[in-house]
N, C-alpha and C positions, 0 to 999 in steps of 0.2 A: 189657315189661321191658327195661332197658338196663344194660349193665355197662361200666365204664371200665377199661381195661387197656392195657399196652404190648404191641404185637404186632410180629412180624418183617415188615418191608416186603415181603420176598420172597414172603410168603404171601398178599399182597393182590392179588386179581384186579381189574383195572380194565375194566369193560364199556364198550361204546360210550356216549359221553356226549351229553346234549342240548347241552351247551356244550363246545366243543373247548378243550383246554388250550393256553394261549398261553405260549410259552417265556419271553417278556420279563416277563410277570406272575409266573411261577414264580420267575424270577431275583430279582425285587424282593422276593418273599416270603422267599426264602432269605436275603437280606441282613437282613431284619427278624428272622428267626429267630436269626441269628448274634448280633444285638444284644440281643434281648429273650426269645429262646426261643420255642417253639411255644405260643402263647396259647390257640388253639382246636384241640382234637383233631379228627381226621377221624371220619367215621361209616361203619361197615361193618356188614354182616350176615354171620352165619356160614353158610358153605357146608355142605351136608349131609355127614356123615362119609363117606358112600359115594363122595363126589367128592374126598376127600382131607383134609377137615376144615380147609380154608383159609377165607379171608374174601373177600367181594366188596365193593368200594367203593360206598358209597351217596352220600356227599357229602364234598367236600374234595380234589378232584383236583389243584388247584393247590398245596395244602399238601403233598400226597403227593409231587408232582413236585419241590417245593422241597427236601424232605428227601432225595430221591434225588440231587439235584444236590449236596447237602452230604455225600453218601456215608454217610448214617446207616443203620444196620442195622435200627432199630426206630422206631416212631412211636406216640404216644399216640392211642388210638382209643376211641370209644364203640361198643360192639357191641349192635345192636338186633335184636329179633325182628321180622322183616319178610319178606314174600314179594316177588317181583319188582315187582309193581304198587305195593305200599306203598313199596318202595325208591325208585321213580320219584317218587312223591308227596313223599317226604322230601327228595329231591334238589331238587325244584322249590321246596318250601317254604323251604329254606335259601337258595336263590339268587334267588328271584323279586323280592324287594324290595330287592336291593342296587343301589346307584347305578351301579356300574361296568358293569352289563350294557348291551350295545348295544341299540338299538331292535329289531334282528332277533332277537337272543337272547331278549329279553324277550317278544317276540311268540310265539316258539316255546314258551317256558315257560308262558305263559298258556294257550295252546290245548292243549298236551299235558296240563297239569294237569286241565283240564276233561275231555278225552278219557279219560284214565286213570281219573279219579274215576267218570265215568259208566259205564265198562266194568266197574268193580268193584262199585259201589254202586247203579247205576240212574240214569236220566236226571234231571237237575236241572230241575224244572218245578213250577208252582203246584199245590198240593193233593195232591202225591204223598207218602204217608206213609212213614216209615221210612228215608228216605235223607238225613236232615240231622243225624244224631247225631255223626259224627266226621269232619267235613270239614276236619280239620287247621287249624282256626281261620281258614280262608279264606272260607268261605261261612257266614254266621250262619243260625240257624234262622228268624229273622224275615225274612231276605232271600233265602230259598231260590230265588225266581224272579229275583233280581237279581244274577246272577253278575258281569256287567260293572260294575254299580254298586258292589258290594262290593269287587271288586278295585281299582276306580278309587279308592275311598276309602282303601284301604290304601297305594296307590302315590302318592297325591297327584295323580292325573290325573283328567280328565273321563271320564264313561262313554263318550262318543264316542271318546275317544282309545284306550280299551281295546278298543272294537269295531274300531277301525282295526288294532290289533295283531293281532286275530283274522283280519282280512282278509289281512294280510301273511303270517301263518303258514299259512293254508289254501291260498293261491293261489300263493305263491312256489315255483317249481320247485326241486327239490333241487340240480340242477346250478348254478343261479344262486345259491342260498344259499352253496354252497361257494366260488364265484368272488367273491362279495361279502364273505365273512367276512375280517376283518382289514383291510378298506379303509374309507375314510371313508363310503362308501355304506351300510355296515352300521348306521350311526347316523344316517342321514338318512331320517326317516319319509316325507317327501314323495316322495323318489326310490324308496323301497321300494314305496310304494303304486302309483306309476306302473309299476314293473316288474311288480308282482303283477297288474295289469290286462291285461298283454300276453298273447297266445296262447302256449300252452306251447312251440310250435316256435320262436317268436320269443324266448322267454325262454332257450331253449337256445343259440340263436345269440348272444344277448347275453352269455351266460356265456363262450362261446369268445372273443368279441371283447373282453370285459372283461379276460380274462387276457392277451390279446395286447397290449392297450393299457395294461397295468400299472395297472389300476384306474381309468382315466379313463372315467367313465360317458358323458360327452358324446360322445367319439370312438366308444365302443362302440355307443351308440345310433345314431350316424351310419351305422355299418356295417349295422346291422339295418334301418334305414330304406332303405338303398340296395338291399336285396333285396326290398322290398315290391312287390306286383303293379303292373304298368303297363298302360296301355291297349294299347300296342304290344308284342307278344311279343318282338320283336328287341331293343327297348329294355330290357325286363325282363331278358332273358338277358345282355346286355352289362353291365348294372348289377350283376347278381348275380355274374358272373364277375369283374368288377373288384373288387368288395367281398371276394369269397372269396380272390382272389389276394393282395390287400393284407393281409388277416388272416393268411393262410398264411405270408407272408414274415416276419411278426412273432412267430409262434408258436415256442415252444421244442420240443425233440424229444418230450418227454412229451405235450404237448398235441396235436402232430401224430399221434402214435401213437393217442391216445384218439379223435381224429376219424376216423382210418382204420378203427379197430375198430368205431366206431359205424355206419359205412356198409358194413361187411363187407369191407374191403379191407386186412386186416392184412398180407397178404403183400406189398403194395405198398410197405411201409415198408423 
């Protein structure tokens, strides 16, 4: 059951989102709202009365932020009955097929949808009864075993392309995701696949280098390559030291502190 109503923005809790809010996007939406009004309400779920009787955002983070930028006190919302897992499924369903998603965000949405669905209703596989009834119109009963094929059809992509999105989501380190977001790399499937195939420690090095190089992937990967093993230990040490010093010289204070904390040298800051 869902109810449409106007609710105070101050009473909406925004949990951690699968897709980070981009301020420029929110500003563009706020301009459209000024001209045309809020055409699509946000979606929220009621928080139990024991926790204050407020609301938790399910979908529409950019619209909510746009209304905040306009200093509006209330926002039109659809209040749904949903637990936390159902809320994640609703968020993904609303966002998954939108063209403005980057390749990386689309990959995260596809994989998370399947993960949450399977944790709530059981594994999607051939011949398994009872888990194809309410798949939020994403997986049809006839194609229960063809998750990638069904998503591909809805998104206008090949099955192989959807499988590649899964590879990116499963293998891309969280540090590297954060460093890539907002850069051209986030919408470059070939580059993301290349990064996802790297060892986790190399991905973390790439994340630090990518920030230091202002999102320049070629330069960042050059730093990572410079610290790869060499046949001669002294050559390896010299190359690693040179690469680390070059990256360090380009890092801002926050990145340096994060690096020192990572190696247990916070006091050195």
